[in-house]
C-alpha positions, -999 to +999 in steps of 0.1 A: +274+541+669+286+515+646+323+512+636+333+494+604+359+468+613+378+473+580+379+510+584+391+506+620+419+483+609+430+508+582+430+537+607+449+516+632+475+506+606+480+543+596+483+553+632+510+527+639+530+541+610+527+577+624+535+566+659+566+548+648+579+579+630+569+601+660+588+579+684+619+579+662+618+617+659+612+622+696+644+605+706+632+597+740+615+630+747+579+630+759+554+638+732+517+638+728+500+628+696+468+647+688+448+631+661+431+659+641+396+649+632+387+678+609+358+668+587+361+631+597+331+612+609+326+604+646+329+567+637+365+572+628+373+589+661+355+561+680+375+535+661+408+550+671+397+555+706+384+520+711+409+500+690+441+521+695+434+539+728+439+573+712+426+599+737+436+633+723+417+646+693+419+680+676+391+698+659+392+732+641+356+738+636+337+748+668+303+736+655+317+702+645+335+698+678+303+706+697+284+680+677+311+653+682+313+659+719+276+648+722+282+617+702+315+604+716+327+591+750+337+617+777+370+599+780+383+618+750+404+649+755+395+676+729+419+702+715+403+731+697+429+742+671+413+767+649+404+803+648+379+810+675+350+833+669+336+851+699+302+836+694+316+801+699+338+807+729+311+803+755+299+771+739+334+756+740+338+767+776+310+743+785+327+712+771+338+693+802+365+673+784+380+702+764+417+698+771+430+730+754+423+758+730+450+768+706+436+796+685 
């Protein structure tokens, strides 16, 4: 999968801004940033994972999450953050790097 360097740079710059605000608001408390990838291409996720070491990504469409899991490294930790239909629960349960379900 190819990552556009200009897009990767833009994403990393945006992430740095968010991380700075998060760190300031956390006031020393431990926090976890979950980058929500709703409707974003797998290339964007890969760019943040490779270039900025982002590990936790959230998705709120089960079908999209299932597709992205097959395309992206298993070192990612996925968070399902949407309404979960019973027909998709079994499919999500088979994702080895599914970190949590918040439905």
